[in-house]
Structures are given as C-alpha cells and as structure tokens.
Backbone bond lengths (Angstrom), bond angles and torsions (degrees), N, CA, C in turn:
res aa  C-N    CA-C-N  psi(-1)  N-CA   C-N-CA  omega(-1)  CA-C   N-CA-C  phi
1 M - - - 1.458 - - 1.519 108.59 -
2 S 1.343 117.90 137.94 1.457 120.78 -173.49 1.509 112.59 -66.92
3 E 1.370 117.43 -17.17 1.451 120.16 179.46 1.522 112.59 -80.06
4 L 1.313 117.00 -17.31 1.444 120.41 -168.10 1.517 111.87 -79.52
5 S 1.322 115.38 143.52 1.454 120.43 176.33 1.520 109.33 -74.97
6 I 1.356 116.39 147.37 1.460 121.11 -177.12 1.517 109.23 -118.98
7 T 1.320 115.30 131.45 1.453 120.81 -178.71 1.516 109.38 -134.22
8 T 1.308 117.54 137.10 1.460 121.12 176.66 1.515 109.72 -79.06
9 I 1.340 116.16 128.68 1.468 121.28 -178.08 1.512 108.16 -131.98
10 P 1.316 119.90 90.61 1.464 122.57 -172.82 1.518 114.18 -58.19
11 S 1.347 117.63 -40.64 1.461 118.94 -172.69 1.525 112.33 -113.57
12 T 1.316 116.90 25.13 1.460 119.77 -175.52 1.521 112.16 -62.73
13 L 1.340 116.79 -46.54 1.461 119.62 -177.90 1.517 111.98 -57.32
14 R 1.332 116.50 -45.45 1.464 120.56 179.75 1.523 111.06 -62.87
15 L 1.345 116.64 -41.27 1.469 120.81 -179.36 1.522 110.94 -65.79
16 I 1.338 116.50 -45.65 1.458 120.23 -178.59 1.524 111.16 -62.78
17 R 1.334 116.75 -42.01 1.468 119.71 179.49 1.512 111.55 -63.38
18 T 1.332 116.97 -38.84 1.464 120.38 178.42 1.523 110.94 -64.80
19 V 1.346 115.79 -43.73 1.463 119.96 179.81 1.527 110.79 -64.83
20 L 1.355 116.69 -43.27 1.463 120.48 178.45 1.523 111.80 -59.93
21 L 1.336 116.96 -43.46 1.458 121.20 179.70 1.518 110.93 -63.26
22 G 1.340 116.74 -42.91 1.456 120.27 179.28 1.514 112.76 -64.12
23 C 1.346 115.81 -41.62 1.464 119.63 179.83 1.519 111.26 -69.48
24 L 1.337 117.08 -37.25 1.457 120.20 177.14 1.520 110.85 -61.62
25 L 1.333 117.37 -41.22 1.455 121.56 177.38 1.523 110.82 -63.15
26 A 1.347 116.69 -41.02 1.464 120.76 179.22 1.527 111.02 -64.18
27 V 1.338 116.16 -40.08 1.458 120.38 178.98 1.522 111.19 -64.41
28 L 1.343 116.86 -43.99 1.461 120.41 178.79 1.524 111.75 -61.18
29 L 1.333 116.28 -39.21 1.461 119.96 178.97 1.521 111.24 -65.70
30 Q 1.346 116.96 -28.99 1.457 121.15 176.97 1.516 111.05 -76.45
31 I 1.345 116.71 -41.73 1.455 121.13 -171.05 1.520 112.72 -74.62
32 I 1.346 117.43 -45.00 1.468 121.14 -171.82 1.524 112.85 -58.47
33 P 1.364 119.36 -51.21 1.463 117.07 179.00 1.507 113.39 -65.75
34 T 1.316 117.76 -31.07 1.458 120.91 -179.88 1.514 110.74 -68.17
35 M 1.353 116.67 -43.73 1.453 120.07 178.86 1.524 111.31 -62.90
36 T 1.324 116.01 -38.22 1.467 120.17 178.13 1.519 111.14 -64.45
37 A 1.339 115.61 -42.52 1.463 120.01 -179.79 1.517 110.97 -67.04
38 Q 1.347 117.02 -39.75 1.447 119.91 -179.41 1.514 111.16 -65.97
39 A 1.328 116.98 -37.35 1.459 120.20 179.62 1.516 111.44 -65.56
40 A 1.326 115.94 -29.44 1.460 120.02 -177.80 1.519 112.58 -83.57
41 D 1.342 118.10 -19.44 1.458 121.50 -177.57 1.527 110.67 -70.64
42 D 1.354 116.49 140.39 1.449 121.77 173.29 1.524 109.13 -85.46
43 L 1.341 116.10 148.46 1.450 120.49 176.39 1.526 109.85 -72.92
44 R 1.329 116.02 148.70 1.458 119.89 175.72 1.521 109.74 -69.72
45 S 1.320 116.66 136.78 1.461 121.93 -178.80 1.519 110.50 -116.27
46 V 1.336 115.97 141.92 1.464 121.77 175.88 1.521 108.15 -136.27
47 I 1.340 115.16 163.05 1.466 121.83 -179.25 1.522 108.65 -115.24
48 V 1.312 115.96 136.73 1.462 121.95 -178.35 1.520 109.62 -71.48
49 A 1.365 116.76 125.31 1.455 121.78 179.55 1.524 111.68 -102.03
50 D 1.329 117.89 -26.57 1.460 122.69 177.60 1.529 109.62 -71.60
51 P 1.335 118.33 163.67 1.473 119.37 176.51 1.519 112.48 -53.71
52 Y 1.328 116.81 -33.27 1.470 120.44 177.08 1.527 108.79 -159.86
53 L 1.334 115.65 161.76 1.464 123.14 178.64 1.518 108.23 -127.43
54 E 1.334 117.08 127.24 1.460 122.34 -175.16 1.527 110.93 -92.43
55 M 1.317 116.13 130.49 1.458 122.43 176.82 1.521 109.27 -107.74
56 R 1.351 115.67 129.69 1.459 121.02 179.98 1.528 110.51 -107.82
57 T 1.322 115.26 163.12 1.466 120.09 -177.71 1.522 112.80 -76.64
58 G 1.333 118.08 -15.12 1.464 122.01 -179.89 1.513 111.34 -151.43
59 P 1.338 117.39 169.33 1.466 122.12 -176.57 1.530 113.12 -81.16
60 G 1.341 117.21 71.97 1.452 122.03 179.13 1.514 110.71 175.80
61 R 1.340 116.35 155.84 1.469 119.99 -178.02 1.523 112.36 -71.51
62 G 1.302 116.83 -13.96 1.454 120.04 176.97 1.522 113.34 -75.14
63 Y 1.332 116.84 -14.38 1.465 120.73 178.72 1.535 109.98 -86.13
64 P 1.337 117.93 142.83 1.472 120.28 -176.59 1.528 113.10 -72.94
65 I 1.339 113.92 152.75 1.466 121.15 173.19 1.528 108.35 -80.36
66 F 1.325 116.74 127.17 1.463 119.73 -177.02 1.521 112.80 -120.38
67 N 1.354 116.76 -10.41 1.465 118.72 -178.36 1.523 109.44 -155.13
68 V 1.320 115.93 148.19 1.464 121.99 179.24 1.523 108.92 -127.31
69 V 1.339 115.53 132.37 1.468 121.50 178.27 1.525 107.99 -105.61
70 D 1.312 117.49 128.72 1.460 121.92 -175.69 1.529 112.39 -80.64
71 R 1.323 115.47 162.05 1.462 122.19 178.12 1.526 110.84 -57.41
72 G 1.333 115.09 138.15 1.451 121.05 177.96 1.519 114.45 91.07
73 E 1.324 117.31 -12.81 1.464 120.29 178.85 1.530 109.92 -82.92
74 E 1.328 115.18 152.42 1.468 121.57 -177.61 1.533 110.36 -98.75
75 I 1.343 115.59 141.68 1.462 121.34 175.55 1.529 108.53 -130.46
76 D 1.323 115.72 153.65 1.470 122.44 176.25 1.521 109.56 -104.85
77 I 1.340 116.19 138.35 1.463 121.44 177.45 1.524 108.02 -91.18
78 V 1.322 116.55 116.72 1.463 122.16 -176.31 1.528 111.45 -88.88
79 M 1.339 117.01 -47.97 1.458 120.80 -178.51 1.524 109.74 -162.75
80 Q 1.345 115.81 167.83 1.452 122.58 178.36 1.525 109.79 -122.05
81 R 1.336 116.49 141.47 1.458 122.14 173.44 1.533 106.91 -137.72
82 T 1.315 115.94 109.35 1.469 124.10 -174.91 1.524 109.29 51.60
83 Q 1.347 118.78 -117.10 1.465 122.06 -177.11 1.525 112.60 -94.36
84 W 1.319 116.98 12.29 1.459 120.72 -175.49 1.529 111.14 -121.20
85 Y 1.362 114.40 149.86 1.460 121.01 -178.24 1.528 109.48 -124.90
86 L 1.334 114.63 131.88 1.461 119.62 173.53 1.527 107.17 -85.99
87 V 1.345 116.91 122.14 1.460 121.04 -176.66 1.529 109.55 -124.11
88 R 1.314 114.72 158.58 1.466 121.78 179.38 1.519 108.77 -122.05
89 A 1.324 116.48 123.73 1.464 121.33 179.55 1.525 110.47 -81.45
90 A 1.329 115.39 172.05 1.466 120.52 -177.44 1.526 112.07 -63.56
91 D 1.342 116.65 -27.07 1.479 119.68 179.67 1.522 112.68 -84.97
92 G 1.338 116.71 4.87 1.456 120.98 177.36 1.511 115.07 92.31
93 K 1.328 118.52 -7.71 1.459 120.95 179.44 1.527 110.28 -72.06
94 E 1.342 116.04 139.41 1.462 121.38 178.71 1.524 110.12 -116.97
95 G 1.331 115.68 137.92 1.454 121.00 179.57 1.515 110.93 -158.05
96 W 1.334 115.73 174.83 1.463 122.30 -175.00 1.521 111.20 -103.55
97 V 1.346 114.39 136.91 1.467 121.88 -178.82 1.523 108.36 -129.19
98 D 1.351 117.74 138.16 1.462 119.58 -178.25 1.525 111.44 -78.48
99 R 1.335 115.02 165.10 1.470 121.26 -175.47 1.535 111.55 -60.62
100 A 1.341 117.48 -38.20 1.471 120.95 -177.16 1.531 111.24 -58.31
101 Q 1.341 117.36 -41.72 1.462 119.80 178.70 1.524 111.56 -72.44
102 M 1.335 116.48 -37.66 1.459 119.45 -179.03 1.531 111.76 -65.42
103 E 1.327 117.00 -30.14 1.469 119.83 179.35 1.522 112.22 -68.98
104 L 1.324 118.02 -13.71 1.467 122.11 178.77 1.526 112.22 -95.63
105 T 1.325 117.41 8.18 1.464 121.27 175.80 1.525 109.53 -97.22
106 F 1.341 116.33 169.44 1.461 120.74 176.01 1.516 109.54 -142.29
107 Q 1.318 116.18 161.10 1.458 122.36 -178.94 1.532 110.52 -75.43
108 P 1.335 117.13 161.38 1.472 120.11 -179.81 1.520 113.56 -55.61
109 D 1.354 118.30 -28.02 1.466 119.91 179.45 1.527 112.38 -84.31
110 G 1.334 117.45 2.78 1.460 121.65 177.27 1.508 115.18 96.98
111 D 1.336 118.08 -12.15 1.465 121.16 179.95 1.523 110.65 -80.93
112 R 1.344 113.34 151.44 1.464 119.18 175.93 1.526 109.93 -75.84
113 L 1.334 116.54 145.98 1.457 121.66 176.17 1.520 108.09 -100.16
114 S 1.324 117.03 129.58 1.465 121.27 -176.88 1.530 110.90 -73.25
115 F 1.329 115.04 129.53 1.459 121.53 174.41 1.524 107.90 -120.58
116 A 1.327 115.02 65.60 1.463 120.69 -176.47 1.515 110.69 -65.73
117 K 1.330 115.20 155.45 1.460 120.66 176.76 1.525 109.07 -67.19
118 P 1.351 116.69 158.89 1.461 120.26 -177.89 1.519 112.71 -51.78
119 G 1.329 116.64 134.91 1.453 121.59 -179.83 1.519 110.12 -149.55
120 V 1.334 116.10 -154.95 1.457 120.55 -176.87 1.528 110.91 -63.82
121 E 1.347 117.29 -35.54 1.469 119.40 -179.62 1.529 110.88 -63.96
122 E 1.350 116.83 -42.02 1.458 120.21 176.81 1.527 110.89 -66.52
123 F 1.336 116.47 -34.08 1.460 121.53 176.36 1.530 110.18 -60.70
124 T 1.323 116.72 -40.67 1.460 121.65 -179.61 1.531 111.83 -71.55
125 N 1.336 116.31 -39.24 1.460 119.91 -172.17 1.521 114.41 -100.02
126 A 1.332 118.40 5.00 1.459 121.11 -178.16 1.531 110.97 -60.93
127 R 1.329 115.99 142.40 1.461 121.38 179.99 1.520 112.25 -89.66
128 W 1.349 116.84 -38.47 1.455 120.64 -173.63 1.520 110.75 -117.50
129 E 1.324 115.17 151.79 1.464 120.81 179.43 1.529 108.85 -151.90
130 V 1.343 116.67 133.53 1.464 122.09 175.50 1.521 107.94 -131.58
131 G 1.341 116.73 145.37 1.456 118.32 -176.83 1.510 113.77 -157.98
132 L 1.337 114.30 170.21 1.458 123.74 178.85 1.523 107.85 -132.22
133 L 1.339 116.97 125.44 1.463 122.64 179.78 1.521 109.93 -129.67
134 T 1.330 115.93 154.43 1.453 121.67 176.09 1.521 108.86 -141.44
135 G 1.350 115.83 155.63 1.456 118.51 -178.16 1.512 112.70 176.72
136 D 1.339 115.78 -145.80 1.457 123.10 -174.05 1.523 110.08 -119.26
137 F 1.350 115.73 132.30 1.461 122.32 178.37 1.521 108.16 -121.73
138 D 1.325 116.82 85.82 1.459 123.37 -179.77 1.537 112.29 52.84
139 G 1.343 116.08 44.01 1.451 121.04 178.36 1.506 114.67 97.61
140 A 1.311 118.34 -13.97 1.468 122.58 177.84 1.527 109.27 -101.10
141 N 1.328 116.33 155.93 1.458 120.91 175.06 1.525 109.64 -79.63
142 I 1.327 116.00 143.77 1.461 119.93 179.66 1.522 109.65 -136.75
143 I 1.321 116.11 137.81 1.459 123.68 175.61 1.525 107.24 -123.98
144 S 1.325 116.69 127.07 1.469 120.80 -173.97 1.516 110.92 -128.87
145 V 1.316 115.83 144.15 1.460 122.96 169.61 1.527 107.31 -123.29
146 Y 1.320 116.38 149.21 1.464 119.40 -179.49 1.515 110.89 -149.50
147 G 1.309 114.40 158.80 1.451 122.62 171.85 1.513 108.36 -133.99
148 G 1.329 117.14 137.96 1.455 120.73 -177.39 1.513 112.56 -132.92
149 Y 1.332 116.01 151.30 1.465 122.76 175.69 1.520 108.56 -125.84
150 S 1.330 116.22 129.12 1.461 121.81 -177.56 1.523 110.24 -87.82
151 L 1.323 116.82 118.86 1.460 121.93 177.00 1.524 110.85 -76.29
152 N 1.322 116.01 -32.83 1.463 123.81 173.19 1.525 106.24 -161.12
153 P 1.342 120.41 175.18 1.468 119.82 -176.79 1.520 114.74 -57.46
154 N 1.327 118.72 -21.08 1.468 121.08 -177.36 1.521 114.35 -98.20
155 V 1.320 117.95 -29.59 1.469 121.16 -171.05 1.525 110.62 -124.17
156 S 1.322 115.72 134.02 1.463 121.51 175.60 1.519 110.00 -138.89
157 V 1.335 115.12 158.62 1.460 122.76 177.64 1.524 107.76 -116.50
158 E 1.353 116.74 135.96 1.466 121.06 -175.48 1.528 111.23 -129.60
159 L 1.335 115.46 147.72 1.460 123.07 174.56 1.528 107.75 -116.40
160 W 1.359 116.60 123.04 1.462 122.48 -174.81 1.523 111.30 -115.80
161 G 1.346 114.98 145.75 1.458 122.12 170.46 1.518 108.71 -135.55
162 S 1.342 118.43 132.64 1.466 122.11 -174.57 1.517 111.42 -134.25
163 Q 1.331 115.40 146.23 1.455 123.20 171.70 1.528 107.96 -111.23
164 I 1.338 116.99 128.09 1.464 122.79 -177.16 1.524 108.84 -112.24
165 L 1.349 116.40 127.08 1.462 122.59 -176.72 1.516 109.21 -125.43
166 G 1.360 116.53 110.27 1.454 121.23 -177.95 1.518 112.29 -120.51
167 N 1.324 116.06 175.24 1.466 121.34 178.45 1.524 112.46 -72.71
168 F 1.338 116.65 -32.70 1.457 120.54 -175.31 1.528 113.58 -112.90
169 S 1.315 117.11 -13.01 1.463 120.07 -179.85 1.520 110.16 -160.36
170 N 1.317 116.02 155.20 1.458 123.42 173.44 1.521 108.39 -119.19
171 G 1.316 115.70 170.45 1.453 117.63 178.47 1.509 111.85 -176.95
172 W 1.310 115.34 178.73 1.459 121.73 174.48 1.528 108.73 -137.12
173 M 1.323 115.46 159.76 1.462 120.55 -176.72 1.523 108.83 -145.50
174 G 1.321 115.94 139.53 1.459 121.98 175.17 1.517 109.78 -131.78
175 S 1.323 116.68 141.83 1.466 119.49 -177.95 1.521 111.44 -153.25
176 V 1.324 114.57 159.51 1.466 123.14 172.34 1.521 106.97 -115.74
177 N 1.328 116.91 128.01 1.463 121.96 -174.51 1.519 111.95 -121.77
178 V 1.309 115.66 150.32 1.462 123.00 168.70 1.528 107.24 -112.11
179 V 1.341 116.71 129.85 1.461 122.00 -177.43 1.523 108.96 -117.65
180 H 1.323 115.93 134.65 1.464 121.16 178.33 1.533 109.79 -122.82
181 E 1.336 116.09 121.74 1.465 122.19 176.28 1.528 108.95 -104.79
182 I 1.323 116.40 127.47 1.465 120.75 -178.59 1.527 110.69 -78.40
183 W 1.347 117.03 -41.08 1.463 121.81 -178.37 1.524 109.19 -125.30
184 P 1.326 118.46 74.29 1.473 120.91 -175.56 1.518 113.81 -65.17
185 E 1.339 118.08 -19.69 1.460 120.54 -178.58 1.531 112.93 -79.85
186 W 1.330 117.92 -9.28 1.463 121.11 179.58 1.524 110.34 -74.06
187 R 1.329 116.12 145.68 1.467 121.05 177.19 1.531 110.65 -64.60
188 V 1.330 117.12 -37.41 1.459 123.32 171.91 1.519 106.47 -112.78
189 S 1.338 116.70 106.69 1.459 121.66 -168.93 1.527 111.22 -113.04
190 P 1.338 118.15 118.45 1.468 120.48 176.10 1.529 110.95 -76.21
191 F 1.329 116.14 155.17 1.462 119.87 179.49 1.523 110.64 -148.27
192 F 1.343 114.70 160.37 1.454 123.51 172.36 1.522 107.84 -115.21
193 T 1.323 117.45 148.29 1.456 120.49 -179.72 1.524 110.62 -137.97
194 L 1.320 114.71 149.62 1.454 122.69 179.44 1.516 107.27 -143.78
195 G 1.348 117.21 138.39 1.452 117.69 -178.35 1.518 113.61 -163.11
196 A 1.334 114.36 177.64 1.464 121.77 179.54 1.512 108.67 -150.23
197 G 1.338 115.95 157.27 1.450 119.52 -179.49 1.510 111.77 -179.61
198 V 1.343 115.75 -150.59 1.464 121.78 179.97 1.523 109.45 -134.40
199 I 1.339 115.55 153.81 1.456 122.27 175.77 1.524 108.36 -132.61
200 H 1.336 115.68 134.98 1.472 121.42 178.57 1.523 108.38 -115.60
201 T 1.319 116.44 129.01 1.461 122.57 -176.66 1.521 110.40 -118.78
202 K 1.345 116.67 132.42 1.467 122.11 177.81 1.526 108.98 -124.56
203 P 1.333 118.88 103.80 1.469 121.72 -179.19 1.531 111.58 -63.77
204 K 1.346 115.36 150.02 1.463 121.35 177.58 1.526 112.57 -94.03
205 S 1.320 117.97 -5.42 1.462 122.08 -172.24 1.518 111.95 -55.89
206 T 1.355 116.02 133.09 1.465 121.88 176.59 1.524 112.24 -110.35
207 I 1.343 117.05 -13.55 1.467 121.38 -179.91 1.518 110.19 -85.22
208 V 1.320 115.27 -49.54 1.466 121.08 179.10 1.518 108.21 -109.15
209 V 1.312 117.48 126.72 1.457 121.46 -179.98 1.522 109.59 -71.26
210 S 1.341 116.04 120.52 1.460 121.18 179.58 1.524 109.24 -119.39
211 Q 1.304 116.10 143.25 1.448 120.77 -179.15 1.528 110.92 -87.83
212 D 1.343 115.34 148.01 1.462 120.23 172.10 1.524 108.58 -66.79
213 R 1.331 115.49 150.39 1.465 120.53 -179.17 1.509 110.53 -129.49
214 T 1.313 116.57 142.97 1.457 123.09 171.57 1.521 107.56 -127.96
215 D 1.334 116.34 119.09 1.468 121.44 -175.56 1.525 110.47 -128.98
216 E 1.329 114.97 157.30 1.456 120.65 174.15 1.529 109.42 -82.06
217 I 1.337 115.92 150.99 1.467 121.35 -179.96 1.528 110.04 -133.98
218 G 1.326 115.12 156.89 1.455 123.02 170.70 1.514 107.61 -139.33
219 H 1.319 117.52 151.26 1.462 118.54 -179.00 1.521 112.20 -150.30
220 V 1.313 115.29 158.59 1.460 124.04 167.86 1.519 106.45 -129.81
221 G 1.326 117.22 154.08 1.454 119.02 -178.49 1.514 113.18 -164.24
222 V 1.337 114.51 172.10 1.461 122.83 176.74 1.519 108.00 -136.33
223 G 1.319 116.56 159.77 1.456 119.50 178.50 1.511 111.68 -174.56
224 I 1.339 115.43 -174.67 1.461 121.83 177.16 1.531 109.48 -134.65
225 R 1.329 115.24 147.92 1.459 123.69 169.72 1.515 106.63 -118.18
226 A 1.335 117.34 124.37 1.466 121.43 -176.58 1.520 109.74 -122.02
227 Y 1.338 116.46 122.54 1.456 120.84 178.36 1.527 109.56 -68.76
228 V 1.350 116.05 129.97 1.466 121.04 -178.25 1.527 110.38 -102.13
229 A 1.324 117.53 -65.81 1.461 122.20 179.76 1.518 108.76 -169.81
230 R 1.342 115.50 153.09 1.457 121.72 179.64 1.522 110.64 49.33
231 R 1.335 119.01 -111.55 1.470 120.67 -179.39 1.522 112.35 -117.65
232 F 1.327 116.68 28.43 1.457 120.69 -179.08 1.523 111.55 -113.27
233 L 1.331 115.76 146.63 1.452 121.18 178.29 1.525 109.88 -139.75
234 L 1.325 114.75 154.33 1.459 122.56 173.82 1.513 107.98 -99.03
235 R 1.330 116.41 136.60 1.467 120.15 -179.23 1.527 109.32 -131.37
236 A 1.329 115.92 133.31 1.465 122.17 175.97 1.522 107.69 -135.69
237 E 1.340 116.68 142.14 1.459 119.08 -176.80 1.523 112.20 -155.26
238 F 1.337 114.20 157.45 1.461 123.04 174.98 1.524 107.64 -126.44
239 K 1.356 116.50 134.17 1.457 120.91 179.31 1.520 110.03 -130.47
240 S 1.320 115.48 145.20 1.458 122.79 174.17 1.525 107.90 -114.45
241 Y 1.332 116.45 119.45 1.459 122.44 -175.82 1.527 111.60 -104.46
242 V 1.322 114.42 152.14 1.458 122.70 165.88 1.522 106.63 -122.46
243 V 1.342 116.75 122.98 1.464 122.04 177.29 1.525 107.80 -97.72
244 F 1.328 117.75 118.32 1.456 123.05 -178.22 1.537 109.06 -87.41
245 T 1.307 116.07 92.64 1.461 121.01 -176.46 1.527 110.61 -81.17
246 S 1.340 115.24 170.33 1.471 120.97 177.45 1.523 111.34 -80.12
247 R 1.342 116.02 -6.76 1.460 120.14 177.65 1.525 109.67 -88.13
248 D 1.337 116.30 -180.00 1.460 120.95 178.13 1.528 111.74 -76.74
249 E 1.329 116.33 -11.75 1.453 120.81 -178.34 1.524 110.18 -108.71
250 N 1.328 116.76 133.56 1.453 121.86 173.86 1.522 109.32 -97.52
251 E 1.326 116.32 164.63 1.452 121.13 -178.79 1.523 110.27 -113.33
252 E 1.312 116.41 140.05 1.465 122.43 175.09 1.521 108.45 -109.22
253 I 1.325 116.35 131.72 1.463 122.22 -176.77 1.524 109.37 -133.26
254 E 1.322 116.31 140.16 1.460 121.96 175.30 1.524 109.37 -111.38
255 E 1.328 115.49 142.38 1.460 121.08 -177.03 1.525 109.64 -139.95
256 W 1.331 116.46 141.31 1.464 121.21 169.30 1.519 108.75 -133.01
257 K 1.329 115.53 145.85 1.464 120.90 -178.45 1.516 109.82 -145.92
258 V 1.339 115.97 156.32 1.454 121.77 174.20 1.513 107.97 -146.54
259 G 1.323 117.32 147.13 1.466 120.48 179.84 1.516 111.82 -179.49
260 F 1.319 115.69 -167.84 1.456 121.82 -177.42 1.524 110.07 -118.81
261 A 1.339 115.14 156.17 1.461 120.98 179.23 1.524 109.48 -141.73
262 F 1.314 115.06 163.51 1.464 123.78 -179.82 1.517 107.85 -124.08
263 F 1.331 117.46 130.24 1.464 120.76 -179.40 1.521 110.88 -115.73
264 F 1.330 115.23 152.35 1.469 120.33 178.21 1.516 110.01 -159.29
C-alpha cells in the first residue's frame, strides 16, 4: 500500500521462521497433554426426573424432536452451546436439550447439578468465539471479523478477514493466528498472538498507473480479552506486521484494533 512505511530488514525471514517454529513447538506442548487429559475424562451423567426429556436435532426450538428419554433413565452431557446441551442417551443417540429441561435432572447420587447462566467460568471454558473489530492499520482504517476455536483454555486458533480503507489505496487481508492466554481464568485476560497470511493492495492513483499487489505477511501481537456480560466480551489488541514483498525491501506495519465478540 502506498501509505505504508518501508524499512529494509536483511534477516527478517530467518527471524520470523525461527519465531514461528518456536511458537509452534510451544503450542504442541500445550495441546498434546490437554488432548490426552480430555480423552481420559468421563462425561458428566444426570438422571431424568421429569416424566420425559425431549431431544432435538439441533440447538434451538426450530429443530424437530426426534427422541424422548423417559423418567429415571441416565444421560451423558457431551457439550454446551449457549442455552442448549448436547446429551447422549443410554442407547447411544445424541440430541440437544434446553437448559429448562436440564435443570429438572439430578446426579446419580441424588444431588442437583448446577446449570448456571453464562458467566466468567463459561468465558474461560468457551470453545468458539466470533467478533468484529475496527481500528488503525498504519494510517488506514481497518475493519476485521474473526472466528476462533479454543484447543484448551490457554491456546486457540483464529481465522481473520479484514477490509483496509486508505486515502491512497484500499485492500483486504486474511490470516490464521495462534493465540496464547497466560491467565485465561481472569475476567480481564491478556494474550499473545502470532500468525501469517496474505494482504492484497489496490492503489487509487489515477495519474501514475500502479499495479495491484498480493504479498505474504507475518505478525506478532499482544492484547486483552475482557468479559462484559452474558456471552459478550471486549477485545483490544496491537499487532506488528512484516509484509514480505517481491522486492529486496520488506515493509513493517503497526496495527491496533478494538471491538466486541461473542463466545459459546
């Protein structure tokens, strides 16, 4: 982009590759023990106390009821999505049950199982996250959307798409990021991020004919995720990019963004 500052970085590629390799190793060390522990964990089991429990094909009242579990039968809780729970019946059938029905079940020892409304604990343990952020990309306006999946409470993988709007050029950017949270249980949780992707630049110049460019990018960054209420969070972050151009000179770009996200 014609607005971007250009800096010569002789050993940038070597440095970025070393950092990427180190972070990939750190991520693997986080994921492997977590996956092993999750595989060993038993699912939570509850017993139906109502005359019957209705299982739907999806997490919503618009999905049809396809199976009914009778009173006294045991079900396993597989996962939660907003106000709905994926459960597994004794015959192996899996379906979705709303929170109201789940609150009428009890544990095998006779105690009630708490189905509290979304809070900080759900914020920490959420698997999915989608959000919208806006900010500054080296003097240009940027609007970004992203979706993320949490591999464990500390590590998540995100897919980003951004639209860049500048005075002299426009463009778009896509990237895949790895995010690491040191204290995921905190209400305001700091994180580090590392990623790579592509950026496409289209100059606006009408006097001098300029060609569109598509280049590879790499970045490192820091930020915070702050729990707001229910299933919403505030997110703010700063990233430092390196654009690997086809020339002998690479470009360094700084970006900051802030916005809201929804977790489930």
